[in-house]
ZADREN-332425 format. One record per residue (C-alpha): z, y, x; residue in three letters. Coordinates in steps of 0.05 Angstrom, whole numbers. Layout:
% residues N
       zz       yy       xx   residuo
        Z        Y        X       ALA
...
//
This chain:
% residues 262
       zz       yy       xx   residuo
      496     -319     -354       UNK
      555     -343     -310       UNK
      598     -353     -379       UNK
      547     -402     -400       UNK
      566     -448     -335       UNK
      642     -427     -331       UNK
      688     -431     -387       UNK
      757     -421     -361       UNK
      781     -360     -333       UNK
      803     -383     -264       UNK
      727     -419     -257       UNK
      691     -357     -289       UNK
      735     -304     -244       UNK
      728     -338     -175       UNK
      648     -351     -190       UNK
      649     -271     -203       UNK
      682     -262     -144       UNK
      630     -308     -104       UNK
      579     -264     -138       UNK
      599     -204     -118       UNK
      620     -222      -48       UNK
      546     -244      -44       UNK
      528     -183      -60       UNK
      575     -146        1       UNK
      543     -193       50       UNK
      478     -178       33       UNK
      483     -112       50       UNK
      519     -128      116       UNK
      454     -169      133       UNK
      414     -111      123       UNK
      460      -70      165       UNK
      453     -124      223       UNK
      376     -109      215       UNK
      388      -40      244       UNK
      432      -61      300       UNK
      496      -47      256       UNK
      554     -103      265       UNK
      591     -104      214       UNK
      598     -178      197       UNK
      672     -197      221       UNK
      713     -140      195       UNK
      676     -146      122       UNK
      687     -217      119       UNK
      762     -210      146       UNK
      765     -152       93       UNK
      740     -188       40       UNK
      785     -253       49       UNK
      843     -209       57       UNK
      830     -172       -6       UNK
      820     -227      -53       UNK
      885     -268      -22       UNK
      929     -208      -23       UNK
      910     -175      -91       UNK
      921     -248     -121       UNK
      992     -251      -89       UNK
     1005     -182     -114       UNK
      977     -200     -188       UNK
     1030     -256     -177       UNK
     1089     -222     -159       UNK
     1079     -167     -209       UNK
     1092     -225     -262       UNK
     1155     -230     -227       UNK
     1173     -168     -225       UNK
     1159     -146     -299       UNK
     1228     -185     -310       UNK
     1269     -155     -243       UNK
     1308      -89     -248       UNK
     1278      -13     -235       UNK
     1299       -7     -169       UNK
     1253      -63     -136       UNK
     1190      -21     -159       UNK
     1214       30      -97       UNK
     1226      -32      -49       UNK
     1150      -48      -72       UNK
     1125       23      -61       UNK
     1159       24        2       UNK
     1124      -38       28       UNK
     1056      -12        2       UNK
     1069       53       45       UNK
     1081       15      119       UNK
     1026      -29      106       UNK
      989       30       80       UNK
     1006       67      152       UNK
      988        6      192       UNK
      914        4      163       UNK
      889       72      165       UNK
      935       82      241       UNK
      870       26      257       UNK
      819       80      248       UNK
      854      127      308       UNK
      837       77      364       UNK
      869      107      428       UNK
      910      166      400       UNK
      980      148      411       UNK
     1034      144      353       UNK
      977      133      303       UNK
     1017       86      263       UNK
     1082      125      262       UNK
     1044      187      254       UNK
     1005      152      187       UNK
     1061      118      160       UNK
     1104      188      152       UNK
     1049      222      126       UNK
     1036      174       74       UNK
     1113      162       56       UNK
     1120      241       53       UNK
     1050      257       14       UNK
     1047      207      -32       UNK
     1121      187      -29       UNK
     1143      253      -53       UNK
     1084      261     -110       UNK
     1110      194     -135       UNK
     1182      220     -136       UNK
     1171      288     -158       UNK
     1125      252     -224       UNK
     1168      199     -235       UNK
     1225      250     -245       UNK
     1183      301     -292       UNK
     1168      243     -337       UNK
     1092      249     -309       UNK
     1097      173     -292       UNK
     1141      118     -332       UNK
     1193       96     -284       UNK
     1174       25     -324       UNK
     1150      -31     -266       UNK
     1094      -37     -301       UNK
     1071       36     -300       UNK
     1102       62     -227       UNK
     1074        6     -189       UNK
     1006        9     -209       UNK
     1001       84     -212       UNK
     1044       94     -151       UNK
      998       38     -109       UNK
      933       82     -125       UNK
      968      144     -100       UNK
      993      105      -34       UNK
      921       71      -20       UNK
      881      143      -36       UNK
      933      173       11       UNK
      919      117       63       UNK
      838      127       59       UNK
      844      204       67       UNK
      891      196      122       UNK
      848      146      155       UNK
      793      192      148       UNK
      835      247      174       UNK
      847      221      227       UNK
      783      183      246       UNK
      745      250      243       UNK
      797      284      286       UNK
      788      230      338       UNK
      711      236      340       UNK
      711      311      345       UNK
      766      314      409       UNK
      725      258      438       UNK
      663      297      435       UNK
      691      365      457       UNK
      732      339      507       UNK
      705      382      560       UNK
      707      448      520       UNK
      776      429      504       UNK
      800      425      574       UNK
      762      482      596       UNK
      804      522      542       UNK
      870      491      573       UNK
      844      510      643       UNK
      844      580      621       UNK
      910      585      590       UNK
      896      570      517       UNK
      952      533      484       UNK
      942      458      466       UNK
      961      461      394       UNK
      906      520      389       UNK
      853      488      435       UNK
      851      429      379       UNK
      854      474      315       UNK
      776      478      289       UNK
      778      402      299       UNK
      845      396      256       UNK
      817      443      201       UNK
      745      399      203       UNK
      788      339      194       UNK
      829      363      139       UNK
      769      389       96       UNK
      729      322      112       UNK
      784      276       88       UNK
      790      304       19       UNK
      715      304        6       UNK
      718      240      -31       UNK
      782      261      -84       UNK
      744      323      -97       UNK
      674      295     -110       UNK
      719      246     -152       UNK
      753      302     -197       UNK
      690      338     -204       UNK
      647      277     -226       UNK
      698      246     -269       UNK
      665      230     -337       UNK
      600      247     -318       UNK
      585      204     -256       UNK
      639      151     -262       UNK
      694      129     -326       UNK
      752      106     -283       UNK
      782       36     -298       UNK
      855       63     -322       UNK
      823      103     -378       UNK
      780       41     -399       UNK
      842        0     -397       UNK
      883       50     -440       UNK
      821       51     -497       UNK
      823      -20     -493       UNK
      900      -23     -503       UNK
      896       15     -560       UNK
      907       84     -541       UNK
      878      142     -564       UNK
      812      172     -527       UNK
      833      246     -525       UNK
      903      222     -491       UNK
      871      162     -446       UNK
      817      220     -414       UNK
      872      273     -405       UNK
      917      219     -374       UNK
      867      201     -322       UNK
      858      269     -310       UNK
      930      272     -291       UNK
      921      216     -247       UNK
      858      240     -206       UNK
      896      304     -196       UNK
      957      262     -171       UNK
      917      230     -127       UNK
      891      294      -98       UNK
      961      329      -82       UNK
      983      262      -54       UNK
      922      253       -8       UNK
      922      328       13       UNK
      994      322       25       UNK
      982      270       68       UNK
      924      300      101       UNK
      957      361      116       UNK
     1026      335      150       UNK
      977      276      189       UNK
      934      323      220       UNK
      995      371      233       UNK
     1034      314      265       UNK
      969      277      305       UNK
      947      350      344       UNK
     1001      340      386       UNK
     1010      273      403       UNK
      935      281      436       UNK
      973      325      499       UNK
     1026      297      551       UNK
     1082      334      559       UNK
     1040      380      613       UNK
      987      389      563       UNK
      935      349      589       UNK
      891      322      545       UNK
      904      241      531       UNK
      844      220      487       UNK
      782      211      539       UNK
      717      184      524       UNK
      711      113      551       UNK
      778      103      548       UNK
//
């Protein structure tokens, strides 16, 4: 129906974005009726997301003619931004940004470097940046889930942790169950994505490859390759993040720094 009213691609795109945004805001309004307030965060996220993706699209047009090494700088900038974004899910946890940035850099960065060197990811900017950004974005989401779950579990069991410390337990051992739970919970989306691939959803990368003329079987296999890389990057990121953060919730005297109400 929108195509009947809007003929230029820009006008059509803006109209489609408006309709999609209204649908998202309708969900926020329904949540508000249950006293769940997400209005400000959702609105800011949508405005930022739209502006950022338009800016990145414009930058990619310029980068298509740039040297290959510029893709490394762009991916490094994405890693820093991803670390800052996921660290917001760990309010009150000391060093959350540093932990997030290092975890994503080693987790997603190492998988990107390895797969590029082996030829799984094409080193051309047109392939490396989009695929690399998918790995970084999913690593960011996984890291945010891990930190958020770990923070919630520590706050919910602060009394038990302090009791264990008082009885002589080592600081890291006292939070080990919550580290494991956070790691497992953070990988649920990645595991479910692979499990439901081709049955519940057909990813955009595969659809794009089919539209560009790629063979269906190869497009399907490469989509699995991408999801496997996403799982590897996300899992490694979560593993590093949970290992680093567990020691940061304690003081040098092994006192629990993360407390309810702080």
